[in-house]
C-alpha positions as a Markdown table, in Angstrom:
| # | Residue | x | y | z |
|---|---|---|---|---|
| 1 | Ser | 117.7 | 162.3 | 81.3 |
| 2 | Ala | 120.0 | 162.9 | 84.3 |
| 3 | Ser | 121.7 | 159.6 | 83.7 |
| 4 | Arg | 122.6 | 160.4 | 80.1 |
| 5 | Val | 124.0 | 163.8 | 81.2 |
| 6 | Ala | 126.1 | 162.0 | 83.8 |
| 7 | Glu | 127.3 | 159.4 | 81.3 |
| 8 | Thr | 128.2 | 162.1 | 78.8 |
| 9 | Ala | 130.0 | 164.2 | 81.4 |
| 10 | Ala | 132.1 | 161.1 | 82.4 |
| 11 | Leu | 133.0 | 160.5 | 78.7 |
| 12 | Phe | 134.1 | 164.1 | 78.2 |
| 13 | Gly | 136.1 | 163.9 | 81.5 |
| 14 | Gln | 137.9 | 160.8 | 80.2 |
| 15 | Leu | 138.7 | 162.6 | 77.0 |
| 16 | Gly | 140.0 | 165.7 | 78.8 |
| 17 | Leu | 137.3 | 167.9 | 77.4 |
| 18 | Ser | 135.2 | 168.8 | 80.5 |
| 19 | Glu | 136.4 | 172.4 | 80.5 |
| 20 | Phe | 135.1 | 172.9 | 77.0 |
| 21 | Val | 131.6 | 171.4 | 77.4 |
| 22 | Asp | 128.6 | 172.7 | 79.4 |
| 23 | Leu | 126.1 | 169.9 | 79.7 |
| 24 | Arg | 122.6 | 170.6 | 80.8 |
| 25 | Lys | 119.4 | 168.7 | 81.2 |
| 26 | Met | 116.8 | 171.0 | 79.8 |
| 27 | Asp | 114.0 | 171.5 | 77.3 |
| 28 | Ala | 116.0 | 172.4 | 74.2 |
| 29 | Thr | 113.1 | 174.5 | 72.7 |
| 30 | Lys | 113.9 | 176.9 | 75.6 |
| 31 | Ala | 117.6 | 177.1 | 74.9 |
| 32 | Pro | 117.5 | 180.5 | 73.2 |
| 33 | Gln | 116.1 | 182.0 | 76.4 |
| 34 | Val | 118.9 | 180.3 | 78.5 |
| 35 | Phe | 121.9 | 181.1 | 76.2 |
| 36 | Gly | 120.6 | 184.1 | 74.2 |
| 37 | Pro | 120.2 | 184.4 | 70.5 |
| 38 | Ser | 123.2 | 184.0 | 68.2 |
| 39 | Ser | 125.3 | 182.4 | 70.9 |
| 40 | Phe | 126.8 | 179.5 | 68.9 |
| 41 | Asp | 129.0 | 179.1 | 65.8 |
| 42 | Arg | 128.1 | 175.4 | 65.4 |
| 43 | Val | 125.0 | 173.5 | 66.4 |
| 44 | Leu | 124.5 | 169.7 | 66.2 |
| 45 | Leu | 120.8 | 168.9 | 66.2 |
| 46 | Asp | 120.1 | 165.2 | 66.5 |
| 47 | Pro | 116.4 | 165.4 | 67.5 |
| 48 | Pro | 114.2 | 162.6 | 68.8 |
| 49 | Cys | 112.9 | 160.7 | 65.8 |
| 50 | Ser | 110.9 | 157.7 | 64.8 |
| 51 | Gly | 114.1 | 155.6 | 64.5 |
| 52 | Leu | 112.7 | 154.0 | 61.3 |
| 53 | Gly | 116.3 | 153.7 | 60.0 |
| 54 | Leu | 117.2 | 151.4 | 62.9 |
| 55 | Arg | 114.5 | 148.8 | 62.4 |
| 56 | Pro | 114.4 | 145.8 | 62.4 |
| 57 | Arg | 117.3 | 146.0 | 64.9 |
| 58 | Leu | 115.1 | 147.6 | 67.5 |
| 59 | Ala | 112.3 | 145.7 | 69.1 |
| 60 | Ala | 109.5 | 146.3 | 66.7 |
| 61 | His | 106.9 | 148.7 | 67.9 |
| 62 | Pro | 104.4 | 150.1 | 65.4 |
| 63 | Ala | 104.6 | 153.8 | 64.5 |
| 64 | Thr | 101.3 | 155.4 | 63.4 |
| 65 | Leu | 101.0 | 158.3 | 61.0 |
| 66 | Arg | 100.1 | 160.4 | 64.0 |
| 67 | Asp | 103.3 | 159.4 | 65.8 |
| 68 | Leu | 105.3 | 160.4 | 62.7 |
| 69 | Glu | 103.6 | 163.7 | 62.4 |
| 70 | Gln | 104.3 | 164.4 | 66.1 |
| 71 | Phe | 108.0 | 163.7 | 65.7 |
| 72 | Ala | 108.1 | 166.1 | 62.7 |
| 73 | Arg | 106.3 | 168.9 | 64.6 |
| 74 | Tyr | 108.7 | 168.5 | 67.6 |
| 75 | Gln | 111.8 | 168.4 | 65.3 |
| 76 | Arg | 110.6 | 171.7 | 63.7 |
| 77 | Lys | 110.3 | 173.3 | 67.1 |
| 78 | Leu | 113.9 | 172.2 | 68.0 |
| 79 | Leu | 115.1 | 173.3 | 64.6 |
| 80 | Ser | 113.7 | 176.8 | 65.1 |
| 81 | Ala | 115.3 | 177.1 | 68.5 |
| 82 | Ala | 118.6 | 176.0 | 67.0 |
| 83 | Val | 118.4 | 178.6 | 64.2 |
| 84 | Glu | 117.8 | 181.3 | 66.9 |
| 85 | Leu | 120.9 | 180.1 | 68.7 |
| 86 | Leu | 123.1 | 180.1 | 65.6 |
| 87 | Arg | 125.3 | 183.2 | 64.8 |
| 88 | Pro | 125.2 | 184.5 | 61.2 |
| 89 | Gly | 127.8 | 182.5 | 59.3 |
| 90 | Gly | 127.4 | 179.6 | 61.6 |
| 91 | Arg | 126.5 | 176.1 | 60.7 |
| 92 | Met | 124.0 | 173.6 | 62.0 |
| 93 | Thr | 124.1 | 169.9 | 61.3 |
| 94 | Tyr | 120.6 | 168.2 | 61.3 |
| 95 | Ser | 120.8 | 164.5 | 61.7 |
| 96 | Thr | 118.2 | 161.8 | 62.2 |
| 97 | Cys | 118.3 | 157.9 | 62.4 |
| 98 | Thr | 115.2 | 157.6 | 60.3 |
| 99 | Ile | 114.4 | 157.0 | 56.6 |
| 100 | Asn | 111.1 | 158.8 | 56.9 |
| 101 | Pro | 110.9 | 161.7 | 54.5 |
| 102 | Met | 108.5 | 163.6 | 56.7 |
| 103 | Glu | 111.3 | 163.9 | 59.3 |
| 104 | Asn | 114.0 | 164.4 | 56.8 |
| 105 | Glu | 113.5 | 166.1 | 53.4 |
| 106 | Glu | 110.1 | 167.6 | 54.3 |
| 107 | Thr | 111.5 | 169.1 | 57.6 |
| 108 | Val | 114.5 | 170.5 | 55.7 |
| 109 | Ala | 112.2 | 172.0 | 53.1 |
| 110 | Trp | 110.1 | 173.5 | 55.9 |
| 111 | Ala | 113.2 | 175.0 | 57.6 |
| 112 | Leu | 114.3 | 176.6 | 54.3 |
| 113 | Gln | 110.9 | 178.1 | 53.9 |
| 114 | Ala | 110.4 | 179.2 | 57.5 |
| 115 | His | 113.9 | 180.5 | 58.0 |
| 116 | Pro | 115.0 | 182.3 | 54.8 |
| 117 | Cys | 118.4 | 183.0 | 56.2 |
| 118 | Leu | 119.3 | 179.3 | 55.9 |
| 119 | Thr | 121.0 | 177.7 | 53.0 |
| 120 | Leu | 122.1 | 174.1 | 52.6 |
| 121 | Arg | 125.8 | 173.3 | 52.5 |
| 122 | Leu | 126.9 | 169.8 | 51.7 |
| 123 | Pro | 129.5 | 168.9 | 54.3 |
| 124 | Arg | 132.8 | 170.0 | 52.8 |
| 125 | His | 135.0 | 167.7 | 54.8 |
| 126 | Ser | 133.0 | 164.6 | 54.4 |
| 127 | His | 135.0 | 161.4 | 54.0 |
| 128 | Pro | 135.0 | 160.4 | 50.3 |
| 129 | Ala | 133.9 | 156.8 | 51.1 |
| 130 | Leu | 131.0 | 158.1 | 53.2 |
| 131 | Cys | 129.9 | 160.5 | 50.4 |
| 132 | Gly | 130.1 | 157.6 | 48.0 |
| 133 | Met | 127.6 | 155.6 | 50.0 |
| 134 | Ala | 125.2 | 158.5 | 50.5 |
| 135 | Ser | 122.2 | 159.0 | 48.3 |
| 136 | Pro | 120.8 | 162.4 | 47.5 |
| 137 | Gly | 117.5 | 163.4 | 49.2 |
| 138 | Leu | 114.3 | 162.0 | 47.9 |
| 139 | Gln | 112.6 | 164.0 | 45.1 |
| 140 | Gly | 109.0 | 165.0 | 45.5 |
| 141 | Cys | 109.4 | 165.7 | 49.2 |
| 142 | Gly | 109.6 | 169.5 | 49.1 |
| 143 | Leu | 113.2 | 170.0 | 48.1 |
| 144 | Ser | 114.3 | 171.2 | 44.7 |
| 145 | Asp | 116.6 | 168.9 | 42.6 |
| 146 | Ser | 119.6 | 171.0 | 43.6 |
| 147 | Glu | 118.6 | 170.9 | 47.3 |
| 148 | Cys | 118.3 | 167.1 | 47.1 |
| 149 | Gln | 122.0 | 167.1 | 46.1 |
| 150 | Glu | 122.9 | 169.0 | 49.2 |
| 151 | Val | 121.6 | 166.5 | 51.7 |
| 152 | Met | 122.8 | 163.0 | 52.5 |
| 153 | Arg | 120.6 | 160.0 | 52.9 |
| 154 | Phe | 121.9 | 156.6 | 54.0 |
| 155 | Asp | 119.5 | 153.8 | 53.2 |
| 156 | Pro | 120.0 | 150.2 | 54.6 |
| 157 | Ser | 118.2 | 148.8 | 51.6 |
| 158 | Thr | 121.1 | 150.1 | 49.5 |
| 159 | His | 123.9 | 149.6 | 52.0 |
| 160 | Pro | 122.9 | 146.9 | 54.5 |
| 161 | Glu | 126.0 | 147.7 | 56.6 |
| 162 | Phe | 124.4 | 151.0 | 57.6 |
| 163 | Thr | 121.4 | 151.8 | 59.7 |
| 164 | Gly | 119.3 | 154.3 | 57.9 |
| 165 | Phe | 120.0 | 157.9 | 58.7 |
| 166 | Phe | 119.9 | 161.4 | 57.2 |
| 167 | Leu | 122.2 | 164.4 | 57.3 |
| 168 | Ala | 121.8 | 168.1 | 56.3 |
| 169 | Val | 124.0 | 171.0 | 57.0 |
| 170 | Phe | 122.6 | 174.5 | 57.1 |
| 171 | Glu | 124.5 | 177.8 | 57.0 |
| 172 | Lys | 122.9 | 180.8 | 58.6 |
| 173 | Gly | 123.2 | 184.0 | 56.6 |
| 174 | Ala | 121.9 | 187.4 | 57.5 |
| 175 | Ala | 118.2 | 187.8 | 58.1 |
| 176 | Pro | 116.3 | 189.3 | 55.1 |
| 177 | Ala | 115.9 | 193.1 | 55.3 |
| 178 | Ser | 112.8 | 194.3 | 56.9 |
| 179 | Gly | 109.9 | 194.4 | 54.5 |
| 180 | Gln | 111.5 | 191.8 | 52.1 |
| 181 | Gln | 109.6 | 188.6 | 51.5 |
| 182 | Gly | 111.8 | 185.7 | 52.2 |
| 183 | Gly | 109.1 | 183.2 | 51.4 |
| 184 | Gly | 108.6 | 182.1 | 55.0 |
| 185 | Thr | 107.9 | 183.6 | 58.4 |
| 186 | Asp | 110.0 | 186.5 | 59.7 |
| 187 | Ala | 112.0 | 184.0 | 61.7 |
| 188 | Cys | 115.8 | 183.9 | 61.4 |
């Protein structure tokens, strides 16, 4: 919203960072057309989600299976746009405030399949205490055992001081050579 852009601009101004940030209100699925492909070394993707990690702190409103599926579909569109924006060798952080595997592990598994140039990279500079509180990804939700170890899940049932959230870091490599099967679409 325009008000969030204004609030964020004011915060960056207070921090003396305005000259380094270009804030825009736009449909992020259209960002590759605005900025061009391979425009960024780093992308933070914090997409709209069901917020199931925030409950019961939020006013309770029921989420249907259809709602959850719609969030996952939109997150995948945003993820594809972010992959297009990312330069080879660049990193994208994918973060949600939900504990819903459809929006977390299943979306990460989809991304790895749809974009064979992506690999998971556990955040190298994560704070040791934070890593100690994170759980691996849920098994049986599309990720291999080793891929589950490369994502971070924070569950309020395990650590009540946290809201539930999820974190995955992708690194973009070169796109597979023409004619090679990467296991997904030709996107990268």
